[in-house]
C-alpha positions in Angstrom: 90.6 25.3 38.6 93.4 23.5 40.5 97.0 24.4 40.0 98.9 21.5 41.4 98.1 17.7 41.3 97.4 15.8 44.4 98.7 12.6 42.6 101.8 11.3 44.3 103.6 8.2 42.8 102.2 6.2 45.5 98.6 7.2 44.8 99.0 6.6 41.0 100.4 3.2 41.6 97.9 2.3 44.3 94.9 3.4 42.2 96.2 1.5 39.1 96.7 -1.7 41.2 93.2 -1.4 42.6 91.7 -0.9 39.1 93.5 -4.0 37.7 92.5 -6.1 40.7 88.9 -5.1 40.3 89.0 -5.9 36.6 90.7 -9.3 37.3 88.0 -10.1 39.9 85.2 -9.1 37.5 86.3 -11.2 34.5 88.2 -14.0 36.3 85.7 -14.7 39.1 82.3 -13.3 38.6 82.1 -13.5 34.9 84.4 -16.4 34.1 81.5 -18.1 32.3 79.7 -16.1 29.6 76.1 -15.5 30.5 73.4 -13.0 29.9 73.5 -10.2 32.6 70.2 -9.8 34.2 68.5 -6.6 35.8 69.3 -7.7 39.4 73.1 -8.5 38.7 73.5 -5.2 36.7 71.8 -3.2 39.6 74.2 -4.8 42.1 77.3 -4.0 40.0 76.0 -0.5 39.4 75.6 0.0 43.1 79.1 -1.4 43.8 80.8 0.9 41.2 79.0 4.0 42.3 79.7 3.2 45.9 83.3 2.7 45.2 83.4 6.0 43.4 81.7 7.8 46.3 84.0 6.2 48.8 87.0 7.4 46.8 85.3 10.9 46.7 85.1 10.8 50.4 88.7 9.9 50.8 89.6 12.9 48.5 87.5 15.1 50.8 89.1 13.7 53.9 92.7 14.0 52.8 92.6 16.9 50.2 89.7 19.1 51.1 86.3 19.9 49.8 87.4 21.7 46.6 89.2 18.6 45.3 86.3 16.4 46.3 83.8 18.7 44.4 86.0 18.6 41.4 86.1 14.8 41.4 82.3 14.6 41.8 81.6 17.1 39.1 84.0 15.4 36.7 82.5 12.1 37.5 79.0 13.3 36.9 79.9 14.9 33.6 81.6 11.7 32.4 78.7 9.6 33.5 76.2 11.7 31.7 78.4 11.8 28.5 78.7 8.0 28.6 75.0 7.5 27.9 75.8 8.3 24.2 78.2 5.3 24.3 75.3 3.2 25.6 73.1 4.2 22.6 76.0 3.0 20.3 76.4 -0.2 22.2 72.7 -0.9 21.8 72.7 -0.2 18.1 75.8 -2.3 17.4 74.6 -5.3 19.4 71.4 -5.2 17.6 72.9 -4.7 14.2 75.5 -7.5 14.5 72.9 -9.7 16.4 75.5 -10.2 19.2 74.2 -13.1 21.5 73.2 -11.7 24.9 75.6 -13.8 26.8 78.6 -12.3 24.9 77.6 -8.6 25.5 79.6 -8.5 28.8 82.8 -10.0 27.3 82.8 -7.4 24.4 82.1 -4.5 26.9 84.8 -5.7 29.3 87.5 -5.7 26.7 86.1 -2.5 25.2 86.4 -0.7 28.4 89.9 -2.1 29.1 90.9 -0.6 25.7 89.0 2.7 26.6 91.0 2.9 29.9 94.3 2.7 28.1 93.1 5.3 25.4 91.8 7.7 28.0 95.0 7.5 30.0 96.9 8.6 26.8 94.4 11.4 26.1 94.5 12.7 29.7 98.3 12.6 29.7 98.5 14.4 26.4 95.9 17.0 27.5 97.6 17.7 30.8 101.0 18.1 29.1 99.5 20.5 26.6 97.9 22.6 29.2 101.0 22.7 31.3 103.3 23.7 28.3 100.8 26.0 26.4 98.2 27.4 28.7 96.3 29.0 25.9 95.2 25.5 24.8 92.5 25.8 27.6 90.7 28.4 25.5 90.9 26.1 22.4 89.3 23.3 24.5 86.8 25.7 25.9 85.8 26.9 22.4 85.7 23.4 21.1 83.3 22.4 23.9 81.0 25.4 23.2 80.9 24.4 19.6 80.2 20.9 20.4 77.4 21.9 22.8 75.7 24.1 20.3 76.0 21.4 17.7 74.2 18.9 19.9 71.5 21.5 20.6 71.0 22.3 16.9 71.5 18.8 15.4 68.6 17.0 13.9 67.9 13.4 15.1 68.8 10.9 12.5 69.1 7.1 12.3 72.6 5.7 12.4 73.8 3.1 9.9 76.6 0.9 11.1 77.0 -0.5 7.6 78.3 2.9 6.5 80.9 3.1 9.2 84.4 3.6 7.8 86.0 1.3 10.5 83.6 -1.5 9.7 84.2 -1.1 5.9 88.1 -1.1 6.4 87.9 -4.1 8.8 86.0 -6.2 6.4 88.2 -5.2 3.6 91.6 -5.8 5.3 90.8 -8.6 7.9 89.8 -12.2 7.0 86.7 -12.8 8.9 84.4 -15.9 9.5 80.7 -15.1 8.9 79.4 -16.5 12.3 80.2 -16.2 15.9 82.5 -18.9 17.5 81.4 -18.6 21.2 83.3 -16.1 23.1 86.4 -16.1 20.8 87.6 -13.0 19.0 89.7 -15.1 16.6 89.8 -18.7 15.3 92.3 -20.7 13.4 91.1 -22.7 10.5 93.1 -24.6 7.8 96.3 -23.2 9.3 95.1 -19.6 8.9 93.9 -17.1 11.6 90.5 -15.5 11.0 88.6 -12.9 13.0 85.1 -13.6 14.3 82.3 -10.9 14.1 82.9 -10.4 17.9 86.3 -8.9 17.2 84.7 -6.5 14.5 82.1 -5.4 17.1 85.0 -4.8 19.7 87.1 -2.7 17.2 84.1 -0.6 16.4 83.3 0.1 20.0 87.0 1.1 20.5 86.9 3.4 17.6 83.6 5.0 18.8 85.1 5.6 22.2 87.9 7.6 20.7 85.2 9.9 19.2 83.4 10.3 22.5 86.8 10.9 24.4 87.3 14.0 22.2 84.3 15.6 24.1 84.5 14.1 27.6 88.3 14.6 28.3 88.2 18.5 27.6 84.9 18.7 29.5 86.6 17.4 32.6 89.6 19.7 32.1 87.2 22.6 32.3 86.4 21.5 35.9 90.0 20.7 37.0 93.5 20.6 35.5 94.7 18.1 38.1 95.5 15.0 36.0 95.0 12.7 38.9 91.4 14.0 39.5 90.7 13.9 35.7 91.9 10.4 35.4 90.2 8.9 38.5 86.8 10.5 37.8 87.0 9.3 34.2 88.0 5.9 35.1 85.3 5.4 37.7 82.6 6.5 35.3 83.9 4.1 32.7 84.1 1.2 35.0 80.5 1.5 35.8 79.5 1.8 32.1 79.0 -2.0 31.5 76.6 -2.3 34.5 74.9 0.9 33.4 74.3 -0.6 30.0 72.7 -3.7 31.3 70.7 -1.7 33.8 69.3 1.0 31.4 69.3 -0.9 28.0 65.6 -1.4 28.1 64.9 2.2 28.9 67.4 4.3 26.8 64.6 5.2 24.4 63.1 7.2 27.3 65.9 9.8 27.4 64.4 11.9 24.7 65.8 15.3 25.9 69.1 14.0 27.3 71.0 15.3 24.3 69.7 18.8 25.0 70.9 18.6 28.6 74.2 17.3 27.5 74.5 20.1 24.9 73.9 22.8 27.6 76.3 21.0 30.0 79.1 21.1 27.3 78.4 24.8 26.5 78.4 25.7 30.2 81.8 24.0 30.9 83.2 25.4 27.6 82.2 28.9 28.7 83.7 28.3 32.1 86.9 27.2 30.5 87.1 30.2 28.1 86.4 32.7 31.0 88.7 31.0 33.5 91.3 33.8 33.2 88.9 36.6 34.0 86.0 35.0 36.0 86.1 32.3 38.6 83.1 30.1 38.8 83.1 28.1 42.1 83.3 24.4 41.6 80.1 24.0 44.0 78.2 26.2 41.5 79.4 24.2 38.6 78.3 21.0 40.2 74.8 22.5 40.9 74.5 23.7 37.3 75.7 20.4 35.8 73.5 18.2 38.0 70.5 20.6 37.5 70.7 20.6 33.7 71.1 16.8 33.5 68.4 16.1 36.1 65.9 18.4 34.5 66.5 17.0 31.1 66.0 13.4 32.3 62.9 14.5 34.3 61.4 16.2 31.2 62.2 13.1 29.1 60.3 10.8 31.4 57.3 13.2 31.7 57.1 13.3 28.0 58.1 9.7 27.3 56.5 7.8 24.3 56.7 4.0 24.4 57.6 4.0 20.6 60.0 6.8 20.6 63.8 6.1 20.1 65.9 8.8 21.7 68.8 8.1 19.5 67.3 8.2 16.0 64.2 10.3 16.8 62.0 7.7 15.1 58.5 7.1 16.5 58.2 3.8 14.6 60.1 0.7 14.6 63.9 1.3 14.2 65.4 -2.1 14.5 66.8 -1.2 17.8 66.2 -3.4 20.9 62.7 -3.1 22.3 62.0 -0.7 25.0 59.8 -2.1 27.8 57.7 0.0 30.0 59.3 0.9 33.3 57.1 0.8 36.5 56.6 4.0 38.5 58.6 2.3 41.3 61.6 1.2 39.3 61.9 4.4 37.1 62.7 6.9 39.9 65.1 4.4 41.5 67.1 3.8 38.3 67.0 7.6 37.6 68.5 8.4 41.1 71.2 5.8 40.6 72.2 7.1 37.2 72.4 10.7 38.3 74.5 9.9 41.5 
């Protein structure tokens, strides 16, 4: 793992300005008017975000060498894979709250903006802990191994948003109107401010991301301790999350064995982290292992796909989740390739 950061003040400021400009362009120009995002638009934005990430990776390779470039690519791949769990939750929440299709992008946009801020805080705290207390690496590693084996041994079960503590507290503490009011998160009626169900969905998504960040941030620290590489790989993966959702929402049920692959990846990077003081595992080998495990789990999932199977809850009958259409033999490998890389 790297010892010193490549992130100069100029790089940090430049990257932050670039991200803010892209977000402003996304919401202020391309999605100023709420509309349902179609497959072609989602595919275009997925290609844009992945291309930007790979272009950034090429810049890291050119200016800072192959090792840092491989660290970025491996971290990006891990975060991209772990984000699929987020997509499952998005799918269930949008279905449970009956969020109109034209409002999905707005909720995900502001959800990801909140995630960017929270991830920055998590990464800063993690980097400070590792720098001040090196032994924290072993705690992170042990936690990842535990999480990996928990994923491998966990039984599939349906999730019930109505039992979520955040949703219960929100409904108890916040005044909320019963129906959606366009793309507004709050409304003022009779001189009082009320939340709309859209704000409840956003708060639930933000709370869920905190849980997922607990896994993903330590996983990238297992690859590199450079906070700039950790931050940029994480942010690029998150920025492409919205487009990935709209691109793959109809085929998420096909990823039957992805959780197995994710469990093995987390266990691998956890062991790598624990043994870092004694055994050096080359970053190129780490990238091959991570890509191999994820690619194999997806390939097996598609080869054993069942049209009525829901990969999240494990139910072979109707789950109340959004329908999963069949994917043609031409589109399926294309989307699979885009998702992996």
